[in-house]
C-alpha positions in Angstrom: 45.3 59.9 1.3 43.7 56.4 -0.3 42.0 54.1 2.6 41.0 51.2 2.0 37.9 49.1 2.8 38.3 45.8 3.9 36.6 43.1 2.6 34.0 42.8 5.7 33.0 46.0 5.1 32.1 45.4 1.4 29.7 43.0 2.1 28.5 44.0 5.2 25.3 45.2 3.4 24.5 41.9 1.4 24.5 40.6 5.0 22.0 43.1 6.1 19.9 42.7 3.9 19.9 39.3 3.3 18.7 38.9 7.6 15.5 41.2 6.9 14.5 39.2 4.5 15.5 35.2 6.8 13.7 36.7 9.6 10.2 36.6 8.1 10.6 34.1 6.0 12.4 31.8 8.5 9.0 32.5 10.5 7.0 31.7 8.2 8.3 28.1 7.5 7.8 27.2 10.4 4.7 27.9 10.7 4.6 25.8 7.1 6.5 22.7 8.6 3.6 23.0 11.6 1.4 23.0 9.9 2.0 20.1 7.8 3.5 17.8 10.8 1.3 14.1 11.0 -0.6 14.3 14.0 1.0 11.8 16.6 -1.8 8.0 17.1 -3.6 7.8 20.1 -2.9 3.9 21.8 -6.1 2.4 22.9 -6.1 -1.1 24.9 -9.1 -3.4 26.3 -7.4 -4.1 29.8 -8.7 -1.2 32.3 -6.9 0.0 36.0 -7.7 -1.7 39.3 -10.5 -3.9 37.0 -12.7 -5.0 40.2 -15.3 -7.4 38.9 -17.4 -8.8 41.2 -17.5 -12.7 41.3 -20.2 -14.4 39.2 -23.1 -16.1 41.1 -23.4 -20.0 41.5 -24.9 -21.9 39.0 -28.2 -22.8 40.2 -28.6 -26.3 42.6 -24.8 -25.5 43.1 -22.3 -23.8 45.5 -19.0 -22.6 45.0 -16.1 -24.6 47.5 -13.8 -22.9 49.4 -10.3 -22.6 47.8 -7.4 -22.9 50.2 -4.8 -22.1 47.6 -5.2 -20.2 44.3 -7.1 -21.2 41.7 -5.3 -21.9 39.1 -6.6 -21.5 35.1 -4.7 -20.6 31.9 -6.2 -18.5 29.3 -4.8 -19.0 26.1 -4.4 -17.0 23.2 -7.2 -15.6 21.3 -7.4 -16.2 17.8 -9.2 -13.6 15.4 -9.6 -13.4 12.0 -6.6 -11.8 10.4 -8.9 -8.8 8.8 -8.9 -7.5 12.7 -5.5 -8.7 13.0 -3.5 -4.8 12.9 -2.3 -2.6 14.6 -4.6 0.0 14.1 -8.7 0.1 14.8 -10.4 -1.7 11.8 -14.4 -0.2 11.8 -17.5 -0.6 9.6 -17.4 1.9 7.0 -21.7 2.2 6.0 -23.8 0.0 5.6 -22.1 -1.3 2.4 -20.3 -3.5 4.6 -16.9 -1.9 4.1 -13.8 -1.7 6.7 -11.9 1.0 7.0 -8.2 1.0 9.5 -8.7 4.4 11.9 -4.9 5.8 10.7 -4.8 7.5 14.0 -6.4 5.4 16.5 -4.2 2.4 17.2 -4.4 -0.7 19.8 -1.8 -0.9 22.3 -0.8 -4.2 21.5 -1.4 -6.8 19.0 -4.9 -7.4 19.2 -4.9 -11.0 20.2 -3.0 -10.0 23.3 -5.6 -7.6 24.1 -8.5 -10.0 24.4 -6.0 -12.9 26.3 -4.8 -9.9 28.7 -8.4 -8.5 29.7 -9.8 -11.9 29.2 -7.5 -13.2 31.5 -8.0 -10.1 34.0 -11.7 -10.3 34.2 -11.4 -14.1 34.9 -8.9 -13.7 37.6 -11.0 -10.7 40.2 -14.1 -12.8 39.1 -12.6 -16.2 40.1 -10.5 -15.8 42.5 -7.7 -17.3 40.3 -4.2 -16.7 39.2 -3.7 -16.7 35.1 -0.5 -19.5 34.9 0.2 -17.9 31.2 -0.2 -14.7 32.1 2.0 -14.5 35.3 5.3 -17.3 33.8 4.3 -20.3 36.2 5.8 -22.7 34.3 6.0 -25.0 37.1 2.8 -24.6 38.1 -0.2 -27.1 36.0 -3.2 -25.2 36.1 -6.3 -26.9 36.2 -8.0 -25.3 34.2 -7.9 -24.0 30.3 -9.9 -21.5 28.5 -9.4 -21.1 24.7 -11.5 -18.4 22.9 -12.2 -17.3 19.5 -13.1 -14.0 17.9 -15.9 -15.4 15.2 -16.5 -12.1 14.7 -16.2 -8.0 16.2 -17.5 -5.5 14.2 -18.0 -2.1 15.1 -18.9 1.2 13.9 -17.6 4.6 15.6 -20.5 6.3 17.6 -23.0 3.5 16.8 -22.4 0.1 18.1 -20.1 -2.8 18.9 -21.3 -6.4 18.3 -19.1 -9.4 18.5 -19.7 -13.9 18.8 -16.9 -15.4 20.5 -16.7 -18.8 21.1 -15.1 -20.5 23.6 -14.1 -23.8 26.2 -13.2 -24.5 29.4 -11.3 -28.3 29.8 -10.6 -29.1 33.6 -6.8 -30.4 33.0 -6.8 -33.6 35.1 -9.7 -35.7 34.0 -10.5 -33.3 30.2 -14.0 -31.6 31.1 -14.9 -30.2 28.9 -17.5 -27.3 28.3 -18.5 -24.1 26.4 -21.0 -22.3 24.9 -20.4 -18.5 22.6 -20.8 -15.1 23.9 -22.9 -13.3 21.7 -22.9 -9.2 22.5 -24.5 -6.2 20.6 -23.9 -3.3 22.5 -23.6 1.0 21.8 -20.9 2.5 21.5 -21.7 6.5 21.6 -19.6 9.0 21.4 -16.2 8.3 19.7 -12.9 6.0 19.0 -13.3 6.2 22.8 -17.0 5.6 23.2 -16.5 2.3 21.2 -13.1 1.4 22.6 -15.3 0.7 26.1 -18.0 -1.1 24.1 -15.6 -3.7 23.1 -14.1 -3.5 27.3 -18.1 -4.5 27.4 -18.5 -7.4 25.7 -14.6 -8.9 26.7 -16.2 -8.9 29.8 -20.3 -10.4 28.8 -18.0 -13.2 27.5 -15.8 -13.4 31.2 -19.0 -13.8 32.7 -20.3 -16.6 30.8 -16.7 -18.4 31.2 -16.1 -17.9 34.7 -20.0 -19.0 35.0 -19.5 -22.6 33.5 -15.9 -23.1 34.9 -17.8 -22.6 38.7 -20.1 -25.2 37.1 -17.4 -27.7 35.9 -15.7 -27.6 39.4 -19.1 -29.3 40.6 -18.5 -32.2 38.1 -17.3 -35.3 39.2 -14.4 -36.7 37.8 
């Protein structure tokens, strides 16, 4: 008696052969895909969590007056050179003045916001002040407005960071203004973390200069 071979039976052996081939090939393909996957970028911030900088000493011959309420300030957005206004960190690349973007090292927010937030954090801590701009207090009139502009901000990974930051402090009730420039140069050892740490130091130096100028301005009569 002749038996009939089912269609499933006819193709069972080729399917088993394919399974033996697909196993090692599939594993190899997965390894190749994993090796070719791009690493995720790392994000950095200039604002330090829980920063508590000591208040500056009063200028010679002056004392910082006691206040019954917070010192209301407004830290305006920081102006930066357009070449630095990138999501990636912009660093020096050699001694010929060339720059390069670090695609895997990025700011957690636009650089002008990073600088403004870090500066505001430092000033509020040093002066016992409240930044009406940061807090969104539209119904509170600030007493002092701080404006800053980054004239120069240079950094090289594993080397140094330097900057020139111009700033002004305006007393809004009467329009008295004081201003200056902070010029800083600090070492940036290690990798990108060290460079970001050096930038934080520079912001702290600028905040100290501004806080001292503002404290002096509070003693001047209208």
